[in-house]
MMTF fields as JSON, N, C-alpha, C and O atoms, coordinates in Angstrom:
{
  "mmtfVersion": "1.0.0",
  "mmtfProducer": "UNKNOWN",
  "numBonds": 463,
  "numAtoms": 464,
  "numGroups": 116,
  "numChains": 1,
  "numModels": 1,
  "chainsPerModel": [1],
  "groupsPerChain": [116],
  "chainIdList": ["A"],
  "bondAtomList": [4, 2, 8, 6, 12, 10, 16, 14, 20, 18, 24, 22, 28, 26, 32, 30, 36, 34, 40, 38, 44, 42, 48, 46, 52, 50, 56, 54, 60, 58, 64, 62, 68, 66, 72, 70, 76, 74, 80, 78, 84, 82, 88, 86, 92, 90, 96, 94, 100, 98, 104, 102, 108, 106, 112, 110, 116, 114, 120, 118, 124, 122, 128, 126, 132, 130, 136, 134, 140, 138, 144, 142, 148, 146, 152, 150, 156, 154, 160, 158, 164, 162, 168, 166, 172, 170, 176, 174, 180, 178, 184, 182, 188, 186, 192, 190, 196, 194, 200, 198, 204, 202, 208, 206, 212, 210, 216, 214, 220, 218, 224, 222, 228, 226, 232, 230, 236, 234, 240, 238, 244, 242, 248, 246, 252, 250, 256, 254, 260, 258, 264, 262, 268, 266, 272, 270, 276, 274, 280, 278, 284, 282, 288, 286, 292, 290, 296, 294, 300, 298, 304, 302, 308, 306, 312, 310, 316, 314, 320, 318, 324, 322, 328, 326, 332, 330, 336, 334, 340, 338, 344, 342, 348, 346, 352, 350, 356, 354, 360, 358, 364, 362, 368, 366, 372, 370, 376, 374, 380, 378, 384, 382, 388, 386, 392, 390, 396, 394, 400, 398, 404, 402, 408, 406, 412, 410, 416, 414, 420, 418, 424, 422, 428, 426, 432, 430, 436, 434, 440, 438, 444, 442, 448, 446, 452, 450, 456, 454, 460, 458],
  "bondOrderList": [1, 1, 1, 1, 1, 1, 1, 1, 1, 1, 1, 1, 1, 1, 1, 1, 1, 1, 1, 1, 1, 1, 1, 1, 1, 1, 1, 1, 1, 1, 1, 1, 1, 1, 1, 1, 1, 1, 1, 1, 1, 1, 1, 1, 1, 1, 1, 1, 1, 1, 1, 1, 1, 1, 1, 1, 1, 1, 1, 1, 1, 1, 1, 1, 1, 1, 1, 1, 1, 1, 1, 1, 1, 1, 1, 1, 1, 1, 1, 1, 1, 1, 1, 1, 1, 1, 1, 1, 1, 1, 1, 1, 1, 1, 1, 1, 1, 1, 1, 1, 1, 1, 1, 1, 1, 1, 1, 1, 1, 1, 1, 1, 1, 1, 1],
  "groupList": [{"groupName": "PRO", "atomNameList": ["N", "CA", "C", "O"], "elementList": ["N", "C", "C", "O"], "formalChargeList": [0, 0, 0, 0], "bondAtomList": [1, 0, 2, 1, 3, 2], "bondOrderList": [1, 1, 2], "singleLetterCode": "P", "chemCompType": "L-PEPTIDE LINKING"}, {"groupName": "ALA", "atomNameList": ["N", "CA", "C", "O"], "elementList": ["N", "C", "C", "O"], "formalChargeList": [0, 0, 0, 0], "bondAtomList": [1, 0, 2, 1, 3, 2], "bondOrderList": [1, 1, 2], "singleLetterCode": "A", "chemCompType": "L-PEPTIDE LINKING"}, {"groupName": "GLU", "atomNameList": ["N", "CA", "C", "O"], "elementList": ["N", "C", "C", "O"], "formalChargeList": [0, 0, 0, 0], "bondAtomList": [1, 0, 2, 1, 3, 2], "bondOrderList": [1, 1, 2], "singleLetterCode": "E", "chemCompType": "L-PEPTIDE LINKING"}, {"groupName": "LYS", "atomNameList": ["N", "CA", "C", "O"], "elementList": ["N", "C", "C", "O"], "formalChargeList": [0, 0, 0, 0], "bondAtomList": [1, 0, 2, 1, 3, 2], "bondOrderList": [1, 1, 2], "singleLetterCode": "K", "chemCompType": "L-PEPTIDE LINKING"}, {"groupName": "GLY", "atomNameList": ["N", "CA", "C", "O"], "elementList": ["N", "C", "C", "O"], "formalChargeList": [0, 0, 0, 0], "bondAtomList": [1, 0, 2, 1, 3, 2], "bondOrderList": [1, 1, 2], "singleLetterCode": "G", "chemCompType": "PEPTIDE LINKING"}, {"groupName": "MET", "atomNameList": ["N", "CA", "C", "O"], "elementList": ["N", "C", "C", "O"], "formalChargeList": [0, 0, 0, 0], "bondAtomList": [1, 0, 2, 1, 3, 2], "bondOrderList": [1, 1, 2], "singleLetterCode": "M", "chemCompType": "L-PEPTIDE LINKING"}, {"groupName": "THR", "atomNameList": ["N", "CA", "C", "O"], "elementList": ["N", "C", "C", "O"], "formalChargeList": [0, 0, 0, 0], "bondAtomList": [1, 0, 2, 1, 3, 2], "bondOrderList": [1, 1, 2], "singleLetterCode": "T", "chemCompType": "L-PEPTIDE LINKING"}, {"groupName": "TRP", "atomNameList": ["N", "CA", "C", "O"], "elementList": ["N", "C", "C", "O"], "formalChargeList": [0, 0, 0, 0], "bondAtomList": [1, 0, 2, 1, 3, 2], "bondOrderList": [1, 1, 2], "singleLetterCode": "W", "chemCompType": "L-PEPTIDE LINKING"}, {"groupName": "TYR", "atomNameList": ["N", "CA", "C", "O"], "elementList": ["N", "C", "C", "O"], "formalChargeList": [0, 0, 0, 0], "bondAtomList": [1, 0, 2, 1, 3, 2], "bondOrderList": [1, 1, 2], "singleLetterCode": "Y", "chemCompType": "L-PEPTIDE LINKING"}, {"groupName": "VAL", "atomNameList": ["N", "CA", "C", "O"], "elementList": ["N", "C", "C", "O"], "formalChargeList": [0, 0, 0, 0], "bondAtomList": [1, 0, 2, 1, 3, 2], "bondOrderList": [1, 1, 2], "singleLetterCode": "V", "chemCompType": "L-PEPTIDE LINKING"}, {"groupName": "LEU", "atomNameList": ["N", "CA", "C", "O"], "elementList": ["N", "C", "C", "O"], "formalChargeList": [0, 0, 0, 0], "bondAtomList": [1, 0, 2, 1, 3, 2], "bondOrderList": [1, 1, 2], "singleLetterCode": "L", "chemCompType": "L-PEPTIDE LINKING"}, {"groupName": "ILE", "atomNameList": ["N", "CA", "C", "O"], "elementList": ["N", "C", "C", "O"], "formalChargeList": [0, 0, 0, 0], "bondAtomList": [1, 0, 2, 1, 3, 2], "bondOrderList": [1, 1, 2], "singleLetterCode": "I", "chemCompType": "L-PEPTIDE LINKING"}, {"groupName": "HIS", "atomNameList": ["N", "CA", "C", "O"], "elementList": ["N", "C", "C", "O"], "formalChargeList": [0, 0, 0, 0], "bondAtomList": [1, 0, 2, 1, 3, 2], "bondOrderList": [1, 1, 2], "singleLetterCode": "H", "chemCompType": "L-PEPTIDE LINKING"}, {"groupName": "ASN", "atomNameList": ["N", "CA", "C", "O"], "elementList": ["N", "C", "C", "O"], "formalChargeList": [0, 0, 0, 0], "bondAtomList": [1, 0, 2, 1, 3, 2], "bondOrderList": [1, 1, 2], "singleLetterCode": "N", "chemCompType": "L-PEPTIDE LINKING"}, {"groupName": "ASP", "atomNameList": ["N", "CA", "C", "O"], "elementList": ["N", "C", "C", "O"], "formalChargeList": [0, 0, 0, 0], "bondAtomList": [1, 0, 2, 1, 3, 2], "bondOrderList": [1, 1, 2], "singleLetterCode": "D", "chemCompType": "L-PEPTIDE LINKING"}, {"groupName": "ARG", "atomNameList": ["N", "CA", "C", "O"], "elementList": ["N", "C", "C", "O"], "formalChargeList": [0, 0, 0, 0], "bondAtomList": [1, 0, 2, 1, 3, 2], "bondOrderList": [1, 1, 2], "singleLetterCode": "R", "chemCompType": "L-PEPTIDE LINKING"}, {"groupName": "PHE", "atomNameList": ["N", "CA", "C", "O"], "elementList": ["N", "C", "C", "O"], "formalChargeList": [0, 0, 0, 0], "bondAtomList": [1, 0, 2, 1, 3, 2], "bondOrderList": [1, 1, 2], "singleLetterCode": "F", "chemCompType": "L-PEPTIDE LINKING"}, {"groupName": "CYS", "atomNameList": ["N", "CA", "C", "O"], "elementList": ["N", "C", "C", "O"], "formalChargeList": [0, 0, 0, 0], "bondAtomList": [1, 0, 2, 1, 3, 2], "bondOrderList": [1, 1, 2], "singleLetterCode": "C", "chemCompType": "L-PEPTIDE LINKING"}, {"groupName": "SER", "atomNameList": ["N", "CA", "C", "O"], "elementList": ["N", "C", "C", "O"], "formalChargeList": [0, 0, 0, 0], "bondAtomList": [1, 0, 2, 1, 3, 2], "bondOrderList": [1, 1, 2], "singleLetterCode": "S", "chemCompType": "L-PEPTIDE LINKING"}],
  "groupTypeList": [0, 0, 1, 2, 3, 4, 5, 6, 1, 4, 7, 8, 1, 4, 4, 1, 9, 0, 4, 2, 0, 4, 0, 1, 9, 10, 11, 4, 12, 13, 14, 6, 15, 16, 4, 3, 1, 9, 16, 12, 14, 10, 12, 3, 11, 1, 2, 4, 1, 2, 11, 6, 9, 9, 14, 4, 1, 4, 6, 1, 3, 12, 16, 6, 9, 6, 4, 3, 2, 6, 9, 1, 3, 4, 1, 16, 0, 6, 2, 3, 9, 8, 4, 1, 6, 4, 14, 15, 1, 10, 15, 10, 11, 6, 17, 14, 4, 14, 16, 14, 1, 14, 4, 12, 0, 9, 14, 13, 10, 11, 9, 8, 1, 3, 10, 18],
  "groupIdList": [1, 2, 3, 4, 5, 6, 7, 8, 9, 10, 11, 12, 13, 14, 15, 16, 17, 18, 19, 20, 21, 22, 23, 24, 25, 26, 27, 28, 29, 30, 31, 32, 33, 34, 35, 36, 37, 38, 39, 40, 41, 42, 43, 44, 45, 46, 47, 48, 49, 50, 51, 52, 53, 54, 55, 56, 57, 58, 59, 60, 61, 62, 63, 64, 65, 66, 67, 68, 69, 70, 71, 72, 73, 74, 75, 76, 77, 78, 79, 80, 81, 82, 83, 84, 85, 86, 87, 88, 89, 90, 91, 92, 93, 94, 95, 96, 97, 98, 99, 100, 101, 102, 103, 104, 105, 106, 107, 108, 109, 110, 111, 112, 113, 114, 115, 116],
  "secStructList": [7, 7, 4, 4, 4, 6, 6, 7, 7, 3, 3, 7, 6, 6, 1, 7, 7, 6, 6, 1, 1, 3, 3, 3, 3, 3, 3, 7, 7, 1, 3, 3, 6, 6, 3, 3, 7, 6, 6, 6, 6, 4, 4, 4, 7, 7, 6, 6, 7, 3, 3, 3, 3, 3, 7, 6, 6, 1, 7, 3, 3, 3, 3, 3, 3, 3, 3, 3, 3, 3, 3, 3, 4, 4, 4, 7, 7, 2, 2, 2, 2, 2, 1, 7, 7, 1, 1, 3, 3, 3, 3, 3, 3, 3, 3, 3, 3, 3, 3, 7, 6, 6, 1, 7, 3, 3, 3, 3, 3, 3, 3, 3, 3, 3, 3, 7],
  "xCoordList": [93.701, 94.285, 93.796, 92.701, 94.568, 94.122, 92.912, 92.709, 92.119, 90.878, 91.115, 90.288, 92.24, 92.501, 92.833, 92.933, 93.003, 93.222, 92.045, 92.227, 90.846, 89.636, 89.374, 88.658, 89.921, 89.7, 90.779, 90.909, 91.549, 92.608, 92.269, 91.884, 92.408, 92.259, 93.644, 94.627, 93.712, 94.974, 95.03, 94.03, 96.191, 96.392, 97.074, 98.077, 96.544, 97.157, 98.365, 98.215, 99.562, 100.797, 101.127, 101.969, 100.479, 100.703, 99.925, 100.077, 99.099, 98.307, 98.858, 99.976, 98.06, 98.475, 98.456, 97.742, 99.254, 99.183, 97.949, 97.737, 97.131, 95.95, 96.286, 97.16, 95.566, 95.781, 96.665, 96.713, 97.367, 98.208, 97.394, 96.336, 97.866, 97.114, 96.896, 97.789, 95.697, 95.351, 94.525, 94.244, 94.13, 93.288, 94.09, 94.935, 93.827, 94.352, 93.298, 92.119, 93.719, 92.774, 92.999, 94.1, 91.947, 91.976, 90.976, 89.829, 91.424, 90.608, 90.467, 91.435, 89.265, 89.054, 87.867, 87.009, 87.828, 86.711, 85.506, 85.649, 84.301, 83.125, 82.785, 82.241, 83.106, 82.942, 84.034, 84.525, 84.407, 85.315, 84.75, 83.726, 85.404, 84.936, 85.058, 84.516, 85.769, 85.936, 84.873, 84.818, 84.024, 82.971, 83.047, 83.666, 82.407, 82.379, 83.795, 84.684, 83.983, 85.306, 85.245, 84.186, 86.379, 86.577, 85.531, 85.104, 85.114, 84.154, 82.754, 81.983, 82.429, 81.126, 79.952, 78.987, 80.017, 78.909, 79.126, 78.43, 80.077, 80.391, 79.177, 79.028, 78.32, 77.131, 76.199, 75.365, 76.331, 75.467, 75.939, 75.188, 77.155, 77.709, 76.948, 76.569, 76.731, 75.956, 76.832, 77.866, 76.398, 77.078, 77.116, 76.119, 78.263, 78.442, 79.045, 79.479, 79.08, 79.676, 81.176, 81.804, 81.741, 83.185, 83.881, 83.396, 85.024, 85.892, 87.231, 87.781, 87.757, 89.069, 90.039, 89.767, 91.175, 92.245, 93.436, 93.877, 93.954, 95.093, 96.294, 96.223, 97.406, 98.607, 99.416, 99.05, 100.507, 101.34, 101.939, 102.289, 102.063, 102.606, 101.516, 101.799, 100.262, 99.162, 98.526, 97.67, 98.924, 98.354, 97.027, 96.945, 95.995, 94.658, 94.389, 94.722, 93.785, 93.304, 91.798, 91.323, 91.055, 89.597, 89.076, 89.462, 88.202, 87.621, 86.104, 85.526, 85.462, 84.009, 83.527, 84.034, 82.547, 82.013, 81.273, 80.409, 81.636, 80.994, 80.071, 79.276, 80.165, 79.295, 79.716, 80.757, 78.884, 79.212, 78.472, 77.462, 78.988, 78.327, 78.687, 79.756, 77.769, 78.021, 78.162, 77.304, 79.257, 79.544, 79.874, 80.411, 79.55, 79.939, 81.456, 82.072, 82.06, 83.519, 84.024, 85.118, 83.237, 83.631, 83.542, 84.051, 82.903, 82.756, 83.38, 82.924, 84.426, 85.063, 85.571, 86.253, 85.247, 85.646, 87.093, 87.328, 88.029, 89.446, 89.922, 90.547, 89.639, 90.116, 89.477, 90.147, 88.198, 87.501, 88.066, 88.115, 88.489, 89.01, 90.482, 90.875, 91.295, 92.748, 93.323, 94.476, 92.543, 93.048, 93.286, 92.849, 93.992, 94.33, 93.066, 92.046, 93.158, 92.056, 92.592, 93.8, 91.689, 92.086, 92.116, 92.333, 91.9, 91.881, 92.565, 93.126, 92.511, 93.074, 91.915, 91.065, 91.904, 90.736, 91.012, 92.159, 89.928, 89.983, 88.965, 87.85, 89.357, 88.453, 88.481, 89.556, 87.327, 87.206, 86.499, 85.454, 87.06, 86.508, 86.337, 87.217, 85.177, 84.919, 84.043, 83.523, 83.882, 83.0, 81.553, 81.26, 80.647, 79.233, 78.417, 78.96, 77.137, 76.232, 76.085, 76.498, 75.482, 75.243, 76.55, 77.597, 76.467, 77.638, 77.552, 76.469, 78.719, 78.762, 78.786, 78.707, 78.895, 78.855, 80.006, 79.901, 81.107, 82.264, 82.199, 83.099, 81.134, 80.981, 81.652, 81.862, 81.998, 82.646, 81.636, 80.813, 81.683, 80.78, 81.023, 82.16, 79.942, 80.048, 80.23, 80.528, 80.059, 80.138, 81.174, 81.667, 81.485, 82.288, 81.487, 80.779, 81.602, 81.07, 82.245, 83.28, 82.082, 83.137, 82.589, 81.533, 83.303, 82.951, 83.981, 85.186, 83.489, 84.338, 84.297, 83.23, 85.458, 85.521, 86.644, 87.535, 86.591, 87.664, 88.081, 87.312, 89.313, 89.853, 88.974, 88.622, 88.622, 87.746, 88.508, 87.937],
  "yCoordList": [130.9, 131.052, 132.344, 132.814, 132.906, 134.111, 133.81, 132.674, 134.843, 134.672, 134.047, 133.271, 134.378, 133.826, 132.333, 131.694, 131.779, 130.335, 129.732, 128.926, 130.133, 129.734, 128.243, 127.786, 127.477, 126.027, 125.285, 124.065, 126.03, 125.447, 125.63, 126.724, 124.578, 124.681, 124.871, 124.318, 125.655, 125.873, 125.043, 124.902, 124.498, 123.687, 124.539, 125.192, 124.544, 125.259, 124.45, 123.425, 124.915, 124.171, 124.07, 123.259, 124.879, 124.789, 123.657, 123.4, 122.983, 121.869, 120.544, 120.462, 119.515, 118.169, 118.023, 118.733, 117.091, 116.656, 115.756, 114.936, 115.878, 115.022, 113.539, 112.99, 112.908, 111.502, 111.265, 110.148, 112.288, 112.176, 112.591, 113.201, 112.272, 112.648, 114.159, 114.951, 114.534, 115.94, 116.442, 115.699, 117.721, 118.276, 118.829, 119.706, 118.32, 118.901, 119.903, 119.564, 121.132, 122.194, 122.634, 123.043, 122.546, 122.996, 124.136, 124.034, 125.218, 126.416, 126.716, 126.615, 127.083, 127.422, 128.342, 128.448, 128.999, 129.886, 129.071, 127.95, 129.655, 129.04, 129.752, 129.145, 131.031, 131.832, 132.898, 133.305, 133.342, 134.48, 135.365, 135.041, 136.456, 137.332, 136.637, 137.116, 135.509, 134.736, 133.645, 132.972, 133.468, 132.459, 131.469, 131.733, 130.324, 129.288, 128.841, 128.846, 128.449, 128.036, 126.638, 126.011, 126.164, 124.789, 124.319, 123.166, 125.167, 124.755, 125.323, 125.523, 125.582, 126.168, 125.347, 125.919, 124.049, 123.187, 122.549, 121.597, 123.058, 122.446, 122.425, 121.501, 123.42, 123.476, 122.277, 121.98, 121.593, 120.452, 119.151, 118.176, 119.116, 117.872, 117.451, 118.291, 116.152, 115.623, 114.777, 114.252, 114.658, 113.784, 112.376, 111.897, 111.717, 110.379, 110.367, 109.318, 111.528, 111.605, 111.358, 111.601, 110.873, 110.629, 111.787, 112.309, 112.174, 113.187, 112.521, 111.855, 112.691, 112.153, 113.308, 114.25, 113.221, 114.206, 113.487, 112.455, 114.03, 113.428, 114.341, 115.535, 113.775, 114.586, 114.716, 114.158, 115.454, 115.715, 114.469, 114.47, 113.399, 112.14, 111.244, 110.157, 111.713, 110.926, 109.963, 109.169, 110.013, 109.139, 109.706, 110.878, 108.881, 109.319, 108.946, 107.849, 109.876, 109.637, 109.865, 110.826, 108.984, 109.047, 109.418, 108.825, 110.403, 110.902, 110.799, 110.825, 110.681, 110.638, 111.874, 112.196, 112.565, 113.782, 113.421, 112.544, 114.123, 113.904, 115.054, 114.923, 116.174, 117.307, 118.534, 118.55, 119.574, 120.857, 121.94, 121.68, 123.158, 124.28, 125.569, 125.693, 126.525, 127.867, 128.765, 128.773, 129.525, 130.391, 131.796, 131.977, 132.778, 134.153, 134.249, 133.658, 134.99, 135.107, 135.648, 135.291, 136.508, 137.062, 136.068, 136.336, 134.922, 133.884, 132.575, 131.494, 132.674, 131.485, 130.573, 131.045, 129.257, 128.314, 127.822, 126.671, 128.694, 128.423, 127.113, 126.305, 126.889, 125.68, 124.431, 123.411, 124.5, 123.348, 122.994, 121.821, 123.997, 123.771, 123.376, 122.392, 124.143, 123.968, 123.195, 122.767, 123.006, 122.358, 120.87, 120.257, 120.308, 118.881, 118.024, 118.366, 116.915, 115.955, 114.583, 114.347, 113.687, 112.327, 111.43, 110.223, 112.013, 111.202, 111.936, 113.016, 111.35, 111.949, 112.667, 112.046, 113.972, 114.761, 115.641, 115.902, 116.084, 117.007, 118.104, 117.842, 119.343, 120.486, 121.166, 121.468, 121.408, 122.173, 123.471, 123.452, 124.602, 125.906, 126.768, 126.837, 127.429, 128.391, 129.504, 129.405, 130.551, 131.656, 131.255, 130.383, 131.919, 131.586, 132.777, 133.723, 132.728, 133.716, 134.983, 135.064, 135.967, 137.264, 138.034, 137.609, 139.172, 140.014, 141.268, 141.804, 141.732, 142.983, 144.165, 143.981, 145.367, 146.581, 146.657, 147.343, 145.954, 145.945, 144.816, 144.673, 144.01, 142.918, 141.624, 140.749, 141.486, 140.268, 139.404, 139.937, 138.084, 137.208, 137.341, 137.504, 137.271, 137.475, 136.175, 136.215, 135.033, 133.742, 132.827, 133.082, 131.756, 130.663, 129.376, 129.16, 128.528, 127.173, 126.265, 126.318, 125.429, 124.502, 123.083, 122.783, 122.217, 120.805, 120.028, 120.229, 119.135, 118.304, 116.871, 116.357, 116.232, 114.845, 114.116, 114.743, 112.786, 111.975, 110.913, 110.528, 110.446, 109.435, 108.193, 107.701, 107.689, 106.51, 105.241, 104.151],
  "zCoordList": [28.965, 27.636, 26.97, 27.28, 26.088, 25.386, 24.496, 24.067, 24.228, 23.461, 22.092, 21.614, 21.457, 20.124, 20.161, 19.114, 21.362, 21.523, 22.285, 23.197, 21.899, 22.605, 22.657, 23.548, 21.745, 21.756, 22.541, 22.435, 23.326, 24.148, 25.62, 26.035, 26.409, 27.859, 28.462, 27.969, 29.528, 30.223, 31.491, 32.195, 31.779, 32.975, 34.027, 33.737, 35.253, 36.368, 36.829, 37.493, 36.474, 36.737, 38.223, 38.606, 39.074, 40.514, 41.159, 42.354, 40.384, 40.894, 40.418, 39.911, 40.587, 40.188, 38.667, 37.96, 38.198, 36.805, 36.713, 37.607, 35.67, 35.576, 35.765, 35.093, 36.7, 37.011, 38.215, 38.729, 38.68, 39.872, 41.1, 40.948, 42.327, 43.529, 43.62, 43.319, 44.039, 44.195, 43.034, 42.094, 43.099, 42.04, 40.866, 41.043, 39.686, 38.447, 37.982, 37.882, 37.698, 37.353, 35.911, 35.54, 35.104, 33.713, 33.56, 33.994, 32.941, 32.782, 31.296, 30.541, 30.882, 29.478, 29.304, 30.18, 28.172, 27.838, 27.388, 26.9, 27.561, 26.946, 25.638, 24.716, 25.567, 24.351, 24.334, 25.387, 23.158, 23.006, 21.904, 21.304, 21.647, 20.558, 19.203, 18.207, 19.164, 17.935, 17.785, 16.755, 18.813, 18.754, 19.899, 20.929, 19.704, 20.732, 21.064, 20.213, 22.335, 22.792, 23.409, 23.441, 23.893, 24.334, 25.354, 25.293, 26.276, 27.301, 27.044, 27.983, 25.784, 25.442, 25.981, 26.489, 25.881, 26.301, 27.67, 28.024, 28.438, 29.732, 30.659, 31.459, 30.561, 31.421, 31.196, 32.051, 30.071, 29.754, 30.404, 30.432, 30.923, 31.452, 32.709, 33.525, 32.857, 33.978, 34.894, 34.483, 36.133, 37.075, 36.491, 35.951, 36.599, 36.043, 34.651, 34.174, 33.986, 32.645, 32.723, 33.754, 31.624, 31.559, 30.855, 29.85, 31.404, 30.803, 30.533, 31.411, 29.34, 28.993, 28.805, 28.061, 29.489, 29.358, 28.735, 29.242, 27.64, 26.944, 27.123, 26.833, 27.605, 27.817, 26.526, 25.491, 26.602, 25.433, 24.813, 23.633, 25.596, 25.085, 24.5, 23.998, 24.57, 24.026, 25.008, 24.619, 26.278, 27.295, 27.778, 28.145, 27.778, 28.191, 29.642, 30.09, 30.361, 31.725, 31.692, 31.088, 32.337, 32.317, 33.706, 34.714, 33.729, 34.969, 34.89, 33.804, 36.059, 36.154, 36.901, 37.976, 36.326, 36.942, 38.23, 38.246, 39.312, 40.609, 40.995, 41.926, 40.293, 40.592, 39.82, 39.164, 39.909, 39.3, 40.062, 40.717, 39.969, 40.615, 39.899, 39.302, 39.971, 39.481, 40.696, 41.579, 40.736, 41.883, 41.398, 40.306, 42.215, 41.917, 41.993, 42.88, 41.069, 41.076, 42.405, 42.842, 43.055, 44.348, 45.487, 46.575, 45.264, 46.288, 45.814, 46.187, 44.991, 44.419, 45.536, 46.445, 45.485, 46.538, 46.358, 45.99, 46.62, 46.346, 46.958, 46.271, 48.232, 48.902, 48.297, 48.136, 47.966, 47.382, 46.01, 45.643, 45.257, 43.909, 43.933, 43.305, 44.658, 44.613, 45.797, 45.744, 46.868, 48.076, 47.9, 46.926, 48.873, 48.85, 48.813, 49.412, 48.105, 48.036, 48.409, 48.382, 48.756, 49.078, 47.859, 47.975, 46.689, 45.473, 44.325, 44.509, 43.17, 41.95, 41.265, 40.627, 41.412, 41.031, 39.819, 39.457, 39.21, 38.083, 38.327, 38.779, 38.024, 38.087, 36.724, 36.207, 36.145, 34.906, 35.258, 35.91, 34.832, 35.206, 33.968, 33.11, 33.892, 32.827, 33.374, 34.485, 32.6, 32.982, 32.737, 31.919, 33.473, 33.363, 33.841, 34.412, 33.611, 34.176, 33.361, 32.204, 34.005, 33.38, 33.238, 33.725, 32.562, 32.344, 33.199, 33.431, 33.668, 34.42, 33.447, 32.232, 33.99, 33.168, 32.171, 31.154, 32.456, 31.556, 30.535, 29.707, 30.59, 29.635, 30.036, 29.197, 31.33, 31.82, 32.576, 33.319, 32.402, 33.148, 34.654, 35.097, 35.43, 36.874, 37.653, 38.846, 37.006, 37.69, 37.044, 35.945, 37.766, 37.23, 37.344, 38.327, 36.339, 36.379, 36.697, 36.032, 37.718, 38.126, 38.035, 38.592, 37.336, 37.244, 38.051, 37.902, 38.911, 39.76, 39.24, 38.906, 39.173, 38.705, 39.433, 40.006, 39.404, 39.991, 38.992, 38.11, 39.145, 38.242, 38.274, 39.346, 37.101, 36.995, 37.315, 37.278]
}
């Protein structure tokens, strides 16, 4: 999402709809030039925590965190994030880590969850 919509997460439309088979991928900022953003505290989430995703119709889907990892953007685990899964999965992705010379974070934080 654009920086001015920092409190909005974007859904990767090429993936699953949250709650359907496969990985649903939501991407959001942790900070923008406007301040804290939607995934600002994502690094605090623990395995076993519950995540609720509400669709445009107001239907809630509940997921349980199964793990998280910080990876260098150059070593992003594309298949692990976007590849087929045997369950109804959720991936939350945000920037993380130190900044490069251009002021961009060098890592991504990825949270993995499955439908509860």
